[in-house]
PDB file as gemmi writes it, atoms N, CA and C in Angstrom:
CRYST1    1.000    1.000    1.000  90.00  90.00  90.00 P 1                      
ATOM      1  N   MET A   1      22.385  36.861  30.700  1.00  0.00           N  
ATOM      2  CA  MET A   1      21.467  37.939  30.963  1.00  0.00           C  
ATOM      3  C   MET A   1      21.870  38.596  32.273  1.00  0.00           C  
ATOM      4  N   ALA A   2      21.670  39.876  32.357  1.00  0.00           N  
ATOM      5  CA  ALA A   2      22.059  40.652  33.522  1.00  0.00           C  
ATOM      6  C   ALA A   2      21.130  40.355  34.692  1.00  0.00           C  
ATOM      7  N   ASP A   3      21.598  40.695  35.897  1.00  0.00           N  
ATOM      8  CA  ASP A   3      20.782  40.541  37.091  1.00  0.00           C  
ATOM      9  C   ASP A   3      19.638  41.542  37.014  1.00  0.00           C  
ATOM     10  N   VAL A   4      18.414  41.046  36.871  1.00  0.00           N  
ATOM     11  CA  VAL A   4      17.253  41.896  36.655  1.00  0.00           C  
ATOM     12  C   VAL A   4      16.436  41.948  37.939  1.00  0.00           C  
ATOM     13  N   GLN A   5      16.094  43.142  38.389  1.00  0.00           N  
ATOM     14  CA  GLN A   5      15.227  43.322  39.550  1.00  0.00           C  
ATOM     15  C   GLN A   5      13.782  43.188  39.092  1.00  0.00           C  
ATOM     16  N   VAL A   6      12.953  42.553  39.922  1.00  0.00           N  
ATOM     17  CA  VAL A   6      11.540  42.405  39.587  1.00  0.00           C  
ATOM     18  C   VAL A   6      10.696  43.080  40.670  1.00  0.00           C  
ATOM     19  N   ASP A   7       9.511  43.533  40.280  1.00  0.00           N  
ATOM     20  CA  ASP A   7       8.609  44.155  41.253  1.00  0.00           C  
ATOM     21  C   ASP A   7       7.788  43.078  41.955  1.00  0.00           C  
ATOM     22  N   ASP A   8       6.831  43.484  42.780  1.00  0.00           N  
ATOM     23  CA  ASP A   8       6.048  42.532  43.559  1.00  0.00           C  
ATOM     24  C   ASP A   8       5.136  41.652  42.712  1.00  0.00           C  
ATOM     25  N   GLN A   9       4.930  42.004  41.445  1.00  0.00           N  
ATOM     26  CA  GLN A   9       4.114  41.183  40.550  1.00  0.00           C  
ATOM     27  C   GLN A   9       4.959  40.372  39.575  1.00  0.00           C  
ATOM     28  N   GLY A  10       6.271  40.375  39.774  1.00  0.00           N  
ATOM     29  CA  GLY A  10       7.159  39.585  38.940  1.00  0.00           C  
ATOM     30  C   GLY A  10       7.578  40.254  37.646  1.00  0.00           C  
ATOM     31  N   ARG A  11       7.237  41.521  37.483  1.00  0.00           N  
ATOM     32  CA  ARG A  11       7.611  42.238  36.267  1.00  0.00           C  
ATOM     33  C   ARG A  11       9.026  42.784  36.413  1.00  0.00           C  
ATOM     34  N   PRO A  12       9.829  42.663  35.365  1.00  0.00           N  
ATOM     35  CA  PRO A  12      11.174  43.232  35.456  1.00  0.00           C  
ATOM     36  C   PRO A  12      11.120  44.748  35.511  1.00  0.00           C  
ATOM     37  N   GLU A  13      11.966  45.320  36.370  1.00  0.00           N  
ATOM     38  CA  GLU A  13      12.041  46.769  36.463  1.00  0.00           C  
ATOM     39  C   GLU A  13      13.260  47.252  35.686  1.00  0.00           C  
ATOM     40  N   PRO A  14      13.157  48.433  35.076  1.00  0.00           N  
ATOM     41  CA  PRO A  14      14.320  48.963  34.374  1.00  0.00           C  
ATOM     42  C   PRO A  14      15.449  49.233  35.366  1.00  0.00           C  
ATOM     43  N   PRO A  15      16.683  49.074  34.927  1.00  0.00           N  
ATOM     44  CA  PRO A  15      17.810  49.296  35.833  1.00  0.00           C  
ATOM     45  C   PRO A  15      17.879  50.760  36.277  1.00  0.00           C  
ATOM     46  N   LEU A  16      18.319  50.949  37.530  1.00  0.00           N  
ATOM     47  CA  LEU A  16      18.442  52.305  38.054  1.00  0.00           C  
ATOM     48  C   LEU A  16      19.679  52.998  37.507  1.00  0.00           C  
ATOM     49  N   ALA A  17      20.724  52.252  37.284  1.00  0.00           N  
ATOM     50  CA  ALA A  17      21.949  52.841  36.748  1.00  0.00           C  
ATOM     51  C   ALA A  17      22.454  51.947  35.632  1.00  0.00           C  
ATOM     52  N   GLY A  18      23.061  52.538  34.663  1.00  0.00           N  
ATOM     53  CA  GLY A  18      23.596  51.757  33.568  1.00  0.00           C  
ATOM     54  C   GLY A  18      23.493  52.540  32.279  1.00  0.00           C  
ATOM     55  N   GLY A  19      24.031  51.981  31.265  1.00  0.00           N  
ATOM     56  CA  GLY A  19      24.038  52.650  29.981  1.00  0.00           C  
ATOM     57  C   GLY A  19      22.735  52.465  29.233  1.00  0.00           C  
ATOM     58  N   GLU A  20      22.762  52.951  28.017  1.00  0.00           N  
ATOM     59  CA  GLU A  20      21.574  52.881  27.172  1.00  0.00           C  
ATOM     60  C   GLU A  20      21.175  51.438  26.888  1.00  0.00           C  
ATOM     61  N   ALA A  21      22.172  50.565  26.701  1.00  0.00           N  
ATOM     62  CA  ALA A  21      21.877  49.161  26.405  1.00  0.00           C  
ATOM     63  C   ALA A  21      21.151  48.503  27.571  1.00  0.00           C  
ATOM     64  N   ALA A  22      21.581  48.783  28.789  1.00  0.00           N  
ATOM     65  CA  ALA A  22      20.932  48.192  29.961  1.00  0.00           C  
ATOM     66  C   ALA A  22      19.502  48.710  30.098  1.00  0.00           C  
ATOM     67  N   THR A  23      19.314  49.996  29.816  1.00  0.00           N  
ATOM     68  CA  THR A  23      17.973  50.569  29.887  1.00  0.00           C  
ATOM     69  C   THR A  23      17.060  49.946  28.838  1.00  0.00           C  
ATOM     70  N   LEU A  24      17.576  49.811  27.622  1.00  0.00           N  
ATOM     71  CA  LEU A  24      16.781  49.190  26.557  1.00  0.00           C  
ATOM     72  C   LEU A  24      16.459  47.742  26.899  1.00  0.00           C  
ATOM     73  N   LEU A  25      17.454  47.033  27.424  1.00  0.00           N  
ATOM     74  CA  LEU A  25      17.237  45.637  27.794  1.00  0.00           C  
ATOM     75  C   LEU A  25      16.133  45.526  28.845  1.00  0.00           C  
ATOM     76  N   GLY A  26      16.175  46.383  29.859  1.00  0.00           N  
ATOM     77  CA  GLY A  26      15.137  46.373  30.884  1.00  0.00           C  
ATOM     78  C   GLY A  26      13.774  46.693  30.313  1.00  0.00           C  
ATOM     79  N   ASP A  27      13.726  47.686  29.432  1.00  0.00           N  
ATOM     80  CA  ASP A  27      12.449  48.044  28.801  1.00  0.00           C  
ATOM     81  C   ASP A  27      11.912  46.884  27.973  1.00  0.00           C  
ATOM     82  N   TYR A  28      12.785  46.248  27.203  1.00  0.00           N  
ATOM     83  CA  TYR A  28      12.336  45.139  26.360  1.00  0.00           C  
ATOM     84  C   TYR A  28      11.895  43.954  27.193  1.00  0.00           C  
ATOM     85  N   GLU A  29      12.604  43.672  28.294  1.00  0.00           N  
ATOM     86  CA  GLU A  29      12.192  42.564  29.156  1.00  0.00           C  
ATOM     87  C   GLU A  29      10.829  42.848  29.785  1.00  0.00           C  
ATOM     88  N   ALA A  30      10.568  44.088  30.146  1.00  0.00           N  
ATOM     89  CA  ALA A  30       9.261  44.451  30.699  1.00  0.00           C  
ATOM     90  C   ALA A  30       8.171  44.274  29.647  1.00  0.00           C  
ATOM     91  N   LYS A  31       8.460  44.682  28.423  1.00  0.00           N  
ATOM     92  CA  LYS A  31       7.476  44.519  27.347  1.00  0.00           C  
ATOM     93  C   LYS A  31       7.231  43.049  27.048  1.00  0.00           C  
ATOM     94  N   ILE A  32       8.283  42.250  27.041  1.00  0.00           N  
ATOM     95  CA  ILE A  32       8.142  40.812  26.788  1.00  0.00           C  
ATOM     96  C   ILE A  32       7.285  40.171  27.873  1.00  0.00           C  
ATOM     97  N   ALA A  33       7.545  40.531  29.131  1.00  0.00           N  
ATOM     98  CA  ALA A  33       6.753  39.973  30.237  1.00  0.00           C  
ATOM     99  C   ALA A  33       5.288  40.360  30.101  1.00  0.00           C  
ATOM    100  N   THR A  34       5.028  41.592  29.709  1.00  0.00           N  
ATOM    101  CA  THR A  34       3.642  42.037  29.518  1.00  0.00           C  
ATOM    102  C   THR A  34       2.977  41.240  28.403  1.00  0.00           C  
ATOM    103  N   LEU A  35       3.669  41.064  27.298  1.00  0.00           N  
ATOM    104  CA  LEU A  35       3.107  40.297  26.179  1.00  0.00           C  
ATOM    105  C   LEU A  35       2.887  38.836  26.547  1.00  0.00           C  
ATOM    106  N   GLU A  36       3.800  38.262  27.334  1.00  0.00           N  
ATOM    107  CA  GLU A  36       3.620  36.876  27.768  1.00  0.00           C  
ATOM    108  C   GLU A  36       2.369  36.728  28.621  1.00  0.00           C  
ATOM    109  N   ARG A  37       2.116  37.691  29.504  1.00  0.00           N  
ATOM    110  CA  ARG A  37       0.895  37.647  30.313  1.00  0.00           C  
ATOM    111  C   ARG A  37      -0.343  37.772  29.436  1.00  0.00           C  
ATOM    112  N   MET A  38      -0.291  38.658  28.449  1.00  0.00           N  
ATOM    113  CA  MET A  38      -1.441  38.835  27.552  1.00  0.00           C  
ATOM    114  C   MET A  38      -1.720  37.559  26.771  1.00  0.00           C  
ATOM    115  N   VAL A  39      -0.673  36.923  26.265  1.00  0.00           N  
ATOM    116  CA  VAL A  39      -0.841  35.678  25.509  1.00  0.00           C  
ATOM    117  C   VAL A  39      -1.406  34.586  26.413  1.00  0.00           C  
ATOM    118  N   GLY A  40      -0.934  34.528  27.643  1.00  0.00           N  
ATOM    119  CA  GLY A  40      -1.455  33.541  28.588  1.00  0.00           C  
ATOM    120  C   GLY A  40      -2.936  33.733  28.859  1.00  0.00           C  
ATOM    121  N   ARG A  41      -3.343  34.991  29.072  1.00  0.00           N  
ATOM    122  CA  ARG A  41      -4.765  35.268  29.309  1.00  0.00           C  
ATOM    123  C   ARG A  41      -5.595  34.905  28.087  1.00  0.00           C  
ATOM    124  N   GLN A  42      -5.082  35.230  26.895  1.00  0.00           N  
ATOM    125  CA  GLN A  42      -5.829  34.911  25.680  1.00  0.00           C  
ATOM    126  C   GLN A  42      -5.945  33.406  25.482  1.00  0.00           C  
ATOM    127  N   ALA A  43      -4.901  32.665  25.828  1.00  0.00           N  
ATOM    128  CA  ALA A  43      -4.963  31.204  25.706  1.00  0.00           C  
ATOM    129  C   ALA A  43      -6.035  30.635  26.625  1.00  0.00           C  
ATOM    130  N   VAL A  44      -6.118  31.170  27.854  1.00  0.00           N  
ATOM    131  CA  VAL A  44      -7.149  30.721  28.791  1.00  0.00           C  
ATOM    132  C   VAL A  44      -8.534  31.062  28.244  1.00  0.00           C  
ATOM    133  N   GLU A  45      -8.700  32.261  27.695  1.00  0.00           N  
ATOM    134  CA  GLU A  45      -9.986  32.662  27.126  1.00  0.00           C  
ATOM    135  C   GLU A  45     -10.378  31.760  25.960  1.00  0.00           C  
ATOM    136  N   ILE A  46      -9.427  31.434  25.110  1.00  0.00           N  
ATOM    137  CA  ILE A  46      -9.705  30.576  23.958  1.00  0.00           C  
ATOM    138  C   ILE A  46     -10.169  29.195  24.430  1.00  0.00           C  
ATOM    139  N   GLU A  47      -9.471  28.628  25.411  1.00  0.00           N  
ATOM    140  CA  GLU A  47      -9.870  27.317  25.918  1.00  0.00           C  
ATOM    141  C   GLU A  47     -11.263  27.372  26.546  1.00  0.00           C  
ATOM    142  N   PHE A  48     -11.548  28.451  27.277  1.00  0.00           N  
ATOM    143  CA  PHE A  48     -12.876  28.608  27.871  1.00  0.00           C  
ATOM    144  C   PHE A  48     -13.945  28.679  26.783  1.00  0.00           C  
ATOM    145  N   LEU A  49     -13.694  29.477  25.755  1.00  0.00           N  
ATOM    146  CA  LEU A  49     -14.681  29.634  24.692  1.00  0.00           C  
ATOM    147  C   LEU A  49     -14.855  28.351  23.891  1.00  0.00           C  
ATOM    148  N   LYS A  50     -13.780  27.583  23.706  1.00  0.00           N  
ATOM    149  CA  LYS A  50     -13.907  26.296  23.029  1.00  0.00           C  
ATOM    150  C   LYS A  50     -14.822  25.373  23.823  1.00  0.00           C  
ATOM    151  N   GLY A  51     -14.639  25.344  25.145  1.00  0.00           N  
ATOM    152  CA  GLY A  51     -15.495  24.514  25.993  1.00  0.00           C  
ATOM    153  C   GLY A  51     -16.943  24.974  25.958  1.00  0.00           C  
ATOM    154  N   ALA A  52     -17.141  26.285  26.000  1.00  0.00           N  
ATOM    155  CA  ALA A  52     -18.503  26.818  25.948  1.00  0.00           C  
ATOM    156  C   ALA A  52     -19.157  26.492  24.614  1.00  0.00           C  
ATOM    157  N   LEU A  53     -18.386  26.566  23.553  1.00  0.00           N  
ATOM    158  CA  LEU A  53     -18.919  26.246  22.228  1.00  0.00           C  
ATOM    159  C   LEU A  53     -19.316  24.781  22.149  1.00  0.00           C  
ATOM    160  N   GLN A  54     -18.486  23.901  22.700  1.00  0.00           N  
ATOM    161  CA  GLN A  54     -18.799  22.473  22.674  1.00  0.00           C  
ATOM    162  C   GLN A  54     -20.055  22.172  23.491  1.00  0.00           C  
ATOM    163  N   GLN A  55     -20.218  22.835  24.635  1.00  0.00           N  
ATOM    164  CA  GLN A  55     -21.385  22.588  25.473  1.00  0.00           C  
ATOM    165  C   GLN A  55     -22.644  23.216  24.896  1.00  0.00           C  
ATOM    166  N   GLY A  56     -22.490  24.306  24.159  1.00  0.00           N  
ATOM    167  CA  GLY A  56     -23.643  25.032  23.649  1.00  0.00           C  
ATOM    168  C   GLY A  56     -24.182  24.522  22.332  1.00  0.00           C  
ATOM    169  N   ARG A  57     -23.489  23.611  21.722  1.00  0.00           N  
ATOM    170  CA  ARG A  57     -23.969  23.089  20.440  1.00  0.00           C  
ATOM    171  C   ARG A  57     -25.204  22.233  20.648  1.00  0.00           C  
ATOM    172  N   SER A  58     -26.193  22.446  19.801  1.00  0.00           N  
ATOM    173  CA  SER A  58     -27.413  21.663  19.887  1.00  0.00           C  
ATOM    174  C   SER A  58     -27.463  20.711  18.698  1.00  0.00           C  
ATOM    175  N   PRO A  59     -28.226  19.652  18.823  1.00  0.00           N  
ATOM    176  CA  PRO A  59     -28.340  18.733  17.692  1.00  0.00           C  
ATOM    177  C   PRO A  59     -28.975  19.433  16.494  1.00  0.00           C  
ATOM    178  N   ARG A  60     -28.517  19.106  15.330  1.00  0.00           N  
ATOM    179  CA  ARG A  60     -28.993  19.758  14.103  1.00  0.00           C  
ATOM    180  C   ARG A  60     -30.180  19.036  13.483  1.00  0.00           C  
ATOM    181  N   SER A  61     -30.766  18.082  14.199  1.00  0.00           N  
ATOM    182  CA  SER A  61     -31.867  17.314  13.614  1.00  0.00           C  
ATOM    183  C   SER A  61     -33.157  18.118  13.532  1.00  0.00           C  
ATOM    184  N   ALA A  62     -33.385  19.023  14.460  1.00  0.00           N  
ATOM    185  CA  ALA A  62     -34.619  19.818  14.461  1.00  0.00           C  
ATOM    186  C   ALA A  62     -34.334  21.194  13.858  1.00  0.00           C  
ATOM    187  N   PRO A  63     -35.270  21.720  13.083  1.00  0.00           N  
ATOM    188  CA  PRO A  63     -35.062  23.067  12.542  1.00  0.00           C  
ATOM    189  C   PRO A  63     -35.062  24.089  13.670  1.00  0.00           C  
ATOM    190  N   MET A  64     -34.244  25.093  13.532  1.00  0.00           N  
ATOM    191  CA  MET A  64     -34.116  26.109  14.568  1.00  0.00           C  
ATOM    192  C   MET A  64     -34.598  27.452  14.042  1.00  0.00           C  
ATOM    193  N   SER A  65     -35.238  28.204  14.908  1.00  0.00           N  
ATOM    194  CA  SER A  65     -35.652  29.557  14.587  1.00  0.00           C  
ATOM    195  C   SER A  65     -34.463  30.483  14.798  1.00  0.00           C  
ATOM    196  N   VAL A  66     -34.323  31.469  13.968  1.00  0.00           N  
ATOM    197  CA  VAL A  66     -33.233  32.426  14.101  1.00  0.00           C  
ATOM    198  C   VAL A  66     -33.377  33.224  15.389  1.00  0.00           C  
ATOM    199  N   ILE A  67     -34.596  33.442  15.822  1.00  0.00           N  
ATOM    200  CA  ILE A  67     -34.847  34.320  16.964  1.00  0.00           C  
ATOM    201  C   ILE A  67     -34.756  33.588  18.298  1.00  0.00           C  
ATOM    202  N   ALA A  68     -35.438  32.460  18.458  1.00  0.00           N  
ATOM    203  CA  ALA A  68     -35.566  31.926  19.807  1.00  0.00           C  
ATOM    204  C   ALA A  68     -35.326  30.434  19.954  1.00  0.00           C  
ATOM    205  N   GLY A  69     -34.975  29.713  18.979  1.00  0.00           N  
ATOM    206  CA  GLY A  69     -34.740  28.286  19.160  1.00  0.00           C  
ATOM    207  C   GLY A  69     -35.551  27.456  18.198  1.00  0.00           C  
ATOM    208  N   PRO A  70     -36.148  26.355  18.694  1.00  0.00           N  
ATOM    209  CA  PRO A  70     -36.868  25.456  17.795  1.00  0.00           C  
ATOM    210  C   PRO A  70     -38.010  26.169  17.071  1.00  0.00           C  
ATOM    211  N   ALA A  71     -38.196  25.785  15.854  1.00  0.00           N  
ATOM    212  CA  ALA A  71     -39.247  26.398  15.041  1.00  0.00           C  
ATOM    213  C   ALA A  71     -40.605  26.063  15.613  1.00  0.00           C  
ATOM    214  N   VAL A  72     -41.512  26.997  15.534  1.00  0.00           N  
ATOM    215  CA  VAL A  72     -42.871  26.836  16.025  1.00  0.00           C  
ATOM    216  C   VAL A  72     -43.698  26.218  14.914  1.00  0.00           C  
ATOM    217  N   SER A  73     -44.531  25.261  15.275  1.00  0.00           N  
ATOM    218  CA  SER A  73     -45.418  24.653  14.286  1.00  0.00           C  
ATOM    219  C   SER A  73     -46.464  25.666  13.867  1.00  0.00           C  
ATOM    220  N   PRO A  74     -46.728  25.788  12.568  1.00  0.00           N  
ATOM    221  CA  PRO A  74     -47.746  26.751  12.135  1.00  0.00           C  
ATOM    222  C   PRO A  74     -49.133  26.271  12.574  1.00  0.00           C  
ATOM    223  N   SER A  75     -49.953  27.197  12.990  1.00  0.00           N  
ATOM    224  CA  SER A  75     -51.328  26.841  13.365  1.00  0.00           C  
ATOM    225  C   SER A  75     -52.281  27.500  12.385  1.00  0.00           C  
ATOM    226  N   LEU A  76     -53.448  26.929  12.266  1.00  0.00           N  
ATOM    227  CA  LEU A  76     -54.414  27.447  11.322  1.00  0.00           C  
ATOM    228  C   LEU A  76     -54.939  28.816  11.738  1.00  0.00           C  
ATOM    229  N   LYS A  77     -55.075  29.095  13.030  1.00  0.00           N  
ATOM    230  CA  LYS A  77     -55.595  30.388  13.461  1.00  0.00           C  
ATOM    231  C   LYS A  77     -54.609  31.521  13.174  1.00  0.00           C  
ATOM    232  N   ASP A  78     -53.311  31.249  13.057  1.00  0.00           N  
ATOM    233  CA  ASP A  78     -52.325  32.281  12.728  1.00  0.00           C  
ATOM    234  C   ASP A  78     -52.324  32.594  11.229  1.00  0.00           C  
ATOM    235  N   ALA A  79     -52.870  31.730  10.427  1.00  0.00           N  
ATOM    236  CA  ALA A  79     -52.830  31.916   8.980  1.00  0.00           C  
ATOM    237  C   ALA A  79     -53.831  32.953   8.500  1.00  0.00           C  
ATOM    238  N   GLY A  80     -54.809  33.281   9.252  1.00  0.00           N  
ATOM    239  CA  GLY A  80     -55.880  34.146   8.796  1.00  0.00           C  
ATOM    240  C   GLY A  80     -55.695  35.529   9.066  1.00  0.00           C  
TER     241      GLY A  80                                                      
END                                                                             
């Protein structure tokens, strides 16, 4: 691989001089680096959401209300 210059954030910069192949290579390396960062962020998000899902699960022994949580016991005064 050619000597690639990187910016202050570690992204490869396109070559200042060179042929079409060098320019394409620089462009593709920049795109690859961008995609690698995106995949890394998504992996972190997935792990976070997996942990949140595990912590947020409630026991299935009690019936749950769709709106607010545990089902409310019916009372006779509400029936009328």
